[in-house]
N, C-alpha and C positions, 0 to 999 in steps of 0.2 A: 505493500499500499503506499500512499505517498505520504514523505514529512508535511507536519503539520508544526505551523508558526510563524511568529511576526515578525522573522528576521526581513528589513528590506534587502539588506545588502546580497543575501541569500537567494531573494527574490530577481534580484538585479541580474545577478550571475545569471541564472539558470536563461533569462531573457534574452540576456546578451548571446548567449549559446544559442540563440533557436530553436530554444525548448518553450511547451505550454505550459502555463500553470496555472490554479484556481486564484482570484482574486474576490475581496468582497466587496459590494458598491452597496449602498441605500434600498437598491430594487430587488436583485437576487445575485449570488453568486455568479461570475464570468470565468469562462475559459479563456484565459489571453497568452497574445502572442503578439509577436510584433510584425503589425498592421503593414509595415513597406517590405516585409521579408516574403517574400511568394511561398516560401518551402514553409514558414511557417504557420502561414496562413493556411496552406494544402492540409499542415498538421491537425489544426485545428479540426479543420471539416472532416479528419478522419479518427481524429479523437471520438468526436460527438457521432458520427455515422449521418453526417448530415449534409442534404442534399446541396451541391456547388450553386444551382440556382437560386438557393435561399440565401441573400447578401446578410455581412457582417456589419456591425456597429464599432465604430472605431471612437477610442474613449483618450483625451489629454486632460491637461492640467488648468486651460484656461482659456478664454477668450481670444486671445491675444496669438492663439496658436492657431486658429482658425485658418487665417490666413495662409498658414505653409500646405494646408490641405485641400482648402476648397476656393473658386475661382471668382465666387461672387457672394456676398451676404447683402439678403435684404431687410431693407428698414425692420419689417416686421422681425422678423428673425433676429435682428441686433437686440429688440425692444424683451422679446421673448427672453433671450440670451442672458440679459444683462439682469430681467427679472426671477427669473427660473434656473439659474447654472450658478453653482453647481446643484445637481439637482433631480429629477425623474424627467425629464425633458430630451428628447432626440431630435434634433433638426436635420432634414435632409436638403444637401444641398449640393451645388453642381462643385465635381471634383478637378484638381489639377493632377495633373499625370504621373506624379509621384506615387498616388494611390494606383495600387496593382488592379489588373481585373478580376482577378479573382475575391478582392474583396468584397468589389461591389455586384459580382456576378455579371459583368460585361455593361452596367448600368452606368449611365453618363453622371449620378449621385452618389452620394457618400454620406452616410448617416453618422453622424458626429455627433457626442455629447461631454459633459464635463460630471464624474461619478462624485457625489456628494458623502464619500466616506474618507476618513483623514490617511488611513494607512495606504490606500490604492493614491489618494492625491499624492503623497508624500514618494509613493513607488513611481506613481507619472512624472515628478519634477527631478528624478534622478535617473529616467531616460530620455535617450535622443529621439524617440522614436514614438508614435502614439502607440496603442495596442486596440488590436482589435480584439472582442471578447462577448463572444454569444454566452447564453448561458451552459452554466456547467455540469452540463445533463446530457445523456444519451440521448437525440433526437427524440421530439415526439412527446417524451416521459415529462413529469411533474419538475418542473424548475425548481432549485435549489436554493433556500434560504439560512444555510449554516455549514461552516467548514463541512461537517461530519457528513451532510447529505451528499458534499461532492464525495467527500473519499469514499462512500460507500457505492457508489456508480462506477466514479473514473478513477480509483486510488490504485488501480493496477495499470493504467496507462500514463500517468503523468509524473514528473518528480516531488513537484512542491505545491503547497498548497498554504497561502497569506491568509492566515486564521483572525477575521475582524469582527469577529459574534455573531449574534442573530442580526437579517438586515431587519432594518426598519420600517421601508416601505413594504415589502414583498412581493410585490409584482412587477412585472417590466418597466420600462418610461415609454414614455406617451411619445408618440413620432409625429412630427409634423413635416409637412410640406408645403413649398410654396407655387405656384403656379398663375402668372401674372401679378392681378391683384390680388386674389386667393389666397388665404389660409386654409389647408386640408389636412384633418387628422386620418394619418394613413391607420393607426394604430393606436387604440385607446390604451392606456397605461396609468402610472403611478401618480400622474399631475393630472387633476380634474379640470374638463373640458370649461367649465363653468370659469376657472380661475384664469384658462387663457382668454376666452373672450373679455374676460373682464381687460385685459392690456388691451387686443387686435381686435375686438370687436366679433361678430358674429363669423363662425366657419363651418367649413363643410367638410362632414364625416364619412369618411368612406368603408362603407359598410362590405365591401365587398373582399373575400377571402378568395386567395389564388395560388393554382401549383406551380406560376409564374410571379414570385410576388412582387411590387415593384419598391417595396422597401421589405426591411428584417422583420418575422414573427408573422407575414400574413396567410400561411397556411392554414385552410381552412380546418384541418385536425392538428392540435397541437396539444402542449400541457396533461395529457392523459395519465390516469394510473393503469395498471396492469388490471387491476379487476376492473369489470364494466362498471361506468358508471351513467347512469339513466338520469334525465332531468324529467322530475315533478312537475309539471304545469300548474299556474295557480288554478288552485280550486279543487285539483284532481284528485289530491290529499292519499285514497288508497293506493296499496300498492298490490302486487299482485304475486309475490315471491313469499318465502318462508320469513315470517320476521326474526327467527334466530339466527338465519345465514345470510341475513339483510344489516348492510350498515345505514348509516344518512348524517348528511352534512348539512348543517341547515344555517340561516344567516340568525334568526335570534331563537327560533322556539326549536323544541324536538318532536318529533313523531312521534304521536299518540300510537301507535301500532307496533314499534321495534323497540329492543330492549335497551334502557339508557345506555348500558355498557357499549355498545354496538354505534353509538352516535357521537357527533361534535358538532358544539356551534359556534359559528365563525365568532360572533357578538352578541352577548347576552342583553348588553345597551344600545344594540343598532350603531355601534361607532362604524363607519366605513373605512376607516384607516386600521382600524383594530381588526376587520375581516380582511383586508387587504392584507394586512402584514399575517394573518394565520389563515388563510386560503392553501398554499402549496404548503405546508407544515401538517395540515390536518387532510388534506387527499395523502399524505404519504402517511400517515399515523393510521387511516381507516384502510390504506392498501397492503398496510404489514399485518391487518391481522387474518382471521378466518372466515370472515364473512365471504360470501360468494360474488353477491354483487352489491354496488352500493347507489342510494338514492340522492338528489340534490335537489336546490328549487333556485330560482334567481331571487336577484335582490330589488329592490326599487329602482330605476333605472335613471338614477341621479348620481351628481358627486362620483365617487370613486365607485359606486355600483356598477356603472356603465362599463369599466372597464374590468370588475370580478367576474360579469356577467357575460361579456366577451370570450373571457379564461374558461369560464363554465361550459358555455356552448360548445366551446372548440376541442373540449375534453370529454364531452358527454357522447351519447349514444340515442336512439329511440326505440324503445320497448315495442 
């Protein structure tokens, strides 16, 4: 298994050698490698078993570094970056030629962000290249929110995991792009749309998930546990499986037909941020039990509920 620690020098050494490692961010843990090194980027795809048509997000330490990697930064992009970075926001901007085609899957825009985690920001300041860092999990499975999650899934494929504790946001960043004068949300994430619209006005939300995505994390099926996860539509209530072999992941309330030991509630207080922070970890906990199937429900379609629902929809199947 991988070594786990807080040694920035060790992390820098591995990255300079072209290795990929686990790193903490406020959203989820990332599988990081030199974004300017095609071999390191290829290793990320190999370790995750990620299709190369799904582009990567690059991470850097400050807004002043953006101009090294992107050719244009619209005014609205600057306004959002100054308000929300470091933080759970990714901007999709025209790339410069120093960004390898493999990182962007051949697309002309690169996804770039500044993570809000002190260890990773220090790491980035000690590197002369940005880090490509998708979530540190096997492709399609639940994203990791702790160093232990990364080690359990990928520890036999990577040398080191920088341990930054539990992720404080718990779901991936919101991805924003710009077309002419329009601001477009390509992926709902850890920055609520209401907060974005307070800065730039009304935005367009791209609800389409594609097998040839325009931005990272847009594939239709993603974030799924190994157990079958079934969505209970509002008002449906009843389950069709043996309750003793059934799990339930709820928002605020438990399901009356399922034993309490088989259930987890994201936030008893109805707090969206707490629910987001718990989502992937609770999916993992239920996936590790002996239940045969897991039922879940959608949250109110507002605030971070939108992003949580996006993850739930892409992880569930219809019964």
